[in-house]
C-alpha positions as CSV (number, residue, x, y, z in Angstrom):
1,M,48.2,-15.5,23.7
2,I,45.4,-18.8,23.4
3,K,46.4,-21.7,21.6
4,M,43.3,-22.9,20.3
5,Y,43.6,-26.8,18.5
6,E,40.6,-28.3,16.8
7,E,40.4,-32.4,17.7
8,F,39.9,-33.8,14.1
9,S,37.9,-37.1,14.6
10,K,39.6,-39.8,12.5
11,P,37.3,-42.9,11.1
12,E,37.4,-46.1,12.5
13,V,37.6,-49.4,10.7
14,K,36.4,-52.0,12.2
15,E,38.1,-55.6,10.1
16,K,37.2,-59.2,10.5
17,F,38.2,-62.3,8.6
18,Y,37.1,-65.9,8.1
19,E,40.2,-68.9,8.5
20,N,40.8,-68.6,4.8
21,G,41.6,-64.8,4.8
22,Q,38.1,-64.0,3.2
23,K,37.5,-60.8,4.9
24,I,33.7,-61.3,6.7
25,Y,32.8,-57.4,7.3
26,E,34.6,-53.7,6.8
27,D,32.3,-51.8,9.6
28,W,33.3,-47.0,9.4
29,F,32.7,-45.4,12.5
30,L,33.0,-41.9,13.5
31,N,32.2,-40.7,16.4
32,N,30.6,-44.1,17.4
33,K,28.6,-44.0,14.5
34,R,28.2,-45.7,11.7
35,H,30.2,-43.3,9.0
36,R,31.4,-43.8,5.2
37,E,31.6,-40.4,3.3
38,G,32.0,-41.9,-0.7
39,G,30.7,-45.5,0.1
40,P,28.9,-47.8,2.3
41,A,30.3,-47.5,5.6
42,Y,29.4,-51.6,6.3
43,Q,30.0,-54.3,3.8
44,Y,29.8,-57.9,4.5
45,W,30.8,-61.3,2.5
46,Y,30.4,-64.8,2.2
47,E,33.0,-66.8,2.8
48,N,33.3,-67.7,-0.8
49,G,34.1,-63.9,-2.1
50,Q,30.4,-62.7,-2.8
51,K,29.8,-59.6,-1.4
52,N,26.7,-59.9,1.1
53,I,25.8,-56.8,2.2
54,D,26.8,-52.6,1.8
55,G,25.1,-49.8,3.6
56,W,25.7,-46.6,3.0
57,F,25.5,-44.6,6.4
58,L,26.1,-41.1,7.2
59,N,26.7,-40.1,11.4
60,G,24.4,-43.5,11.9
61,K,21.7,-43.2,9.4
62,L,21.2,-44.7,6.3
63,H,21.6,-42.5,3.5
64,R,23.0,-42.3,0.1
65,E,22.0,-39.5,-2.2
66,D,23.1,-41.3,-5.9
67,G,22.1,-45.2,-4.7
68,S,20.3,-47.5,-3.4
69,A,22.2,-47.0,0.5
70,F,21.2,-50.7,1.3
71,Q,21.8,-53.5,-0.8
72,E,22.1,-57.2,-0.4
73,W,23.2,-60.4,-2.4
74,Y,22.3,-64.2,-2.6
75,E,25.5,-66.1,-1.9
76,N,25.6,-67.0,-6.2
77,G,26.4,-63.4,-6.8
78,Q,21.8,-63.0,-7.9
79,K,20.9,-59.5,-6.3
80,E,18.1,-60.1,-3.5
81,S,17.5,-57.0,-1.9
82,E,18.1,-52.6,-2.4
83,S,16.6,-50.4,-0.4
84,W,17.1,-46.6,-0.8
85,F,17.2,-44.3,2.4
86,L,17.4,-40.3,2.7
87,N,18.3,-39.7,6.2
88,N,17.2,-42.8,7.8
89,K,14.0,-43.0,5.4
90,R,12.8,-45.0,2.8
91,H,13.4,-42.0,-0.5
92,R,13.1,-42.7,-3.5
93,E,11.1,-40.1,-6.8
94,D,12.1,-41.5,-10.1
95,G,11.8,-45.0,-8.7
96,P,10.6,-47.8,-6.6
97,A,12.5,-47.3,-3.1
98,Y,12.5,-50.7,-2.4
99,Q,12.8,-53.5,-4.6
100,E,13.5,-57.9,-4.0
101,W,14.2,-60.3,-6.0
102,H,13.8,-64.2,-6.4
103,E,16.8,-66.4,-6.2
104,N,16.9,-67.4,-9.4
105,G,16.4,-63.1,-10.1
106,Q,13.3,-62.9,-11.0
107,K,11.8,-59.2,-9.6
108,E,10.2,-60.6,-6.0
109,S,8.5,-57.4,-5.1
110,E,8.8,-53.5,-5.4
111,S,7.9,-50.8,-3.0
112,W,7.4,-46.8,-3.8
113,F,8.3,-44.8,-1.1
114,L,8.6,-40.4,-0.5
115,N,9.9,-39.7,2.9
116,N,9.4,-43.2,4.2
117,K,5.3,-43.0,3.0
118,R,4.4,-45.3,0.5
119,H,2.9,-43.0,-2.6
120,R,2.5,-43.1,-5.6
121,E,0.7,-41.4,-8.3
122,D,1.5,-42.9,-11.8
123,G,0.5,-46.5,-10.9
124,P,0.7,-48.7,-7.7
125,A,3.1,-48.2,-5.2
126,Y,3.1,-51.7,-4.4
127,L,3.6,-55.1,-6.4
128,S,4.8,-58.9,-5.9
129,W,5.9,-61.6,-8.4
130,Y,5.8,-65.2,-8.0
131,E,9.2,-66.3,-9.0
132,N,8.2,-67.8,-12.5
133,G,7.4,-63.9,-13.5
134,Q,3.4,-64.1,-13.2
135,K,2.4,-60.9,-11.7
136,G,0.3,-61.4,-7.8
137,S,-0.6,-58.5,-6.7
138,E,-0.6,-54.3,-6.2
139,S,-1.8,-51.6,-4.3
140,W,-2.6,-48.1,-4.1
141,Y,-1.2,-46.1,-2.3
142,L,-1.2,-42.0,-1.7
143,N,0.4,-40.6,2.1
144,N,0.8,-44.2,2.9
145,K,-3.3,-44.1,2.9
146,R,-4.3,-47.7,1.0
147,Y,-7.0,-47.4,-1.6
148,T,-8.7,-49.7,-4.4
149,R,-7.8,-48.5,-7.5
150,E,-10.7,-47.2,-7.8
151,E,-10.8,-45.3,-4.9
152,W,-6.7,-44.1,-6.0
153,I,-7.8,-43.1,-9.3
154,N,-10.8,-40.3,-7.7
155,E,-8.7,-39.1,-5.5
156,L,-6.1,-38.4,-7.9
157,K,-8.2,-36.3,-10.3
158,E,-10.0,-34.7,-6.3
159,I,-6.4,-33.8,-5.6
160,G,-5.5,-32.6,-9.2
161,L,-3.1,-34.7,-10.0
162,D,-1.3,-34.8,-13.9
163,H,-1.7,-38.8,-14.3
164,Y,-5.6,-39.2,-13.1
165,E,-6.7,-38.6,-17.3
166,E,-3.7,-41.5,-17.9
167,Q,-4.7,-44.4,-14.7
168,K,-8.8,-44.0,-15.8
169,F,-7.6,-44.3,-19.1
170,L,-6.0,-47.6,-18.5
171,Y,-8.4,-48.9,-15.8
172,D,-11.5,-47.8,-18.2
173,V,-9.1,-50.2,-21.2
174,E,-9.0,-53.4,-18.5
175,K,-12.0,-53.0,-16.6
176,Y,-14.5,-52.3,-20.4
177,N,-12.0,-54.5,-22.5
178,I,-11.6,-51.7,-24.2
């Protein structure tokens, strides 16, 4: 009789602490790759206990299906940035896949990605704001190709996307002060 044994790998958790006892980081690994199901595999804290970084990894790749896979905070607790990843590719279908904020809490920028390509059909794929909240710049992309706003609207029409009529109307309102 031959006995079959299944070898199961157990997660390894690495931790380090500040002199005051506060945790510096917690890093989860499985088979020498960052990996954790149901929580961030990579976490860092400031010495004051405030969260610094959360990174969600599966099999060594940034990955999370129900939220941002990578987040950073300023030492004052204000969120600094968040990134949405699936299988190590920036990807989000219902909003920007990357956002960042100024330390005062005002949004700094947002970028829309699908399958690691800048892409948005219902508005600019990149937007930025100054620290006082005033709009900075915006850029239009489809499948990682940058367009002027007018070119982007024409491309929407040419490839038959649903958002063409709405975007053409909004553009005309702005352009002609309707």
